C-alpha positions in Angstrom: 111.6 103.9 109.5 109.4 102.2 112.1 106.1 103.9 111.3 102.8 102.1 111.1 101.7 101.7 107.5 98.4 103.2 108.5 99.7 106.2 110.4 97.8 109.3 109.5 100.1 112.0 108.4 98.2 114.8 110.2 99.0 113.0 113.5 102.7 112.5 112.9 105.1 114.2 115.4 108.0 116.4 114.0 110.6 113.6 114.4 108.3 111.1 112.6 107.8 113.7 109.7 111.6 114.0 109.4 112.1 110.2 109.4 109.3 109.8 106.7 110.8 112.6 104.6 114.3 111.2 104.8 113.1 107.6 104.1 111.1 108.8 101.1 114.0 110.7 99.6 116.4 107.8 100.2 114.0 105.3 98.6 113.3 107.5 95.6 117.0 108.1 95.1 117.8 104.4 95.3 115.1 103.6 92.7 116.4 106.3 90.4 119.9 105.1 90.7 118.9 101.4 90.2 116.9 102.3 87.1 119.7 104.4 85.7 122.2 101.6 86.2 119.9 99.0 84.7 119.1 101.0 81.6 122.5 102.5 81.0 120.9 105.8 80.4 118.2 104.5 78.0 114.5 104.5 78.6 113.4 102.0 81.3 111.2 99.2 80.0 109.0 97.0 82.2 109.4 99.2 85.3 108.0 97.6 88.5 108.0 98.6 92.1 108.6 95.0 93.2 112.4 94.9 93.6 114.4 92.6 95.9 116.2 95.4 97.7 112.9 96.8 99.1 112.5 96.3 102.9 108.8 95.2 102.8 107.2 96.3 99.5 106.2 93.1 97.5 107.9 90.9 100.1 104.8 89.3 101.8 105.9 86.1 103.7 109.6 86.8 103.3 111.8 87.8 106.2 112.2 91.4 107.2 115.8 92.5 106.4 116.0 94.2 109.9 114.5 91.6 112.3 113.9 88.5 110.2 110.1 88.3 111.1 107.8 87.4 108.2 106.4 90.4 106.4 102.7 90.7 106.9 100.1 92.2 104.6 96.8 94.0 104.7 94.5 93.5 101.7 91.8 96.0 100.7 89.9 95.9 97.4 92.5 95.4 94.7 95.4 96.8 96.8 97.7 95.5 99.5 100.0 97.0 102.0 103.0 95.0 103.3 104.6 95.7 106.7 106.8 94.3 109.4 104.7 93.8 112.5 107.7 93.7 114.8 109.5 96.8 113.4 106.5 98.9 112.4 103.7 98.1 114.8 105.4 96.8 117.9 104.4 93.2 117.3 100.7 93.9 116.6 99.1 92.2 113.6 97.0 94.7 111.7 93.5 93.8 110.7 92.9 92.7 107.1 89.5 94.1 106.3 87.9 91.0 104.7 89.6 88.3 106.7 89.4 90.0 110.1 85.7 90.5 109.6 85.3 86.8 108.8 87.3 85.7 111.8 85.9 88.3 114.2 87.2 87.8 117.7 89.5 85.0 116.5 91.6 87.4 114.5 95.2 87.3 115.9 96.2 90.6 117.6 100.0 89.8 117.9 102.7 87.8 116.2 102.6 85.3 119.0 98.8 84.7 118.5 99.4 84.5 114.7 102.1 81.8 115.1 99.9 79.8 117.6 97.1 79.9 115.0 99.4 78.7 112.3 100.6 75.8 114.5 97.0 74.5 114.9 
């Protein structure tokens, strides 16, 4: 869908709204169909949002199914958001609240800077 995970909905353009709406419907229908098939019409037990067929959700560190870059994450409180920096943010690494504050100006701003930091 190629929208930043932090995009504010009130600032989305009409084409971005349409892409978000279509992606949401498609994802929900896939989940419904998957659960229906798994349960054979019975009540679903142990339902989880972490499924292998998701593009980024629950896939931190794994390759993006579109571009093969590693999925990144933003942690905040007890939550996390996973995203593909190449597909969703144009190669920009988004700030993780706690870690970016700790690293300050050393926080990597791009995938290239992140890889250089990892090689050290």
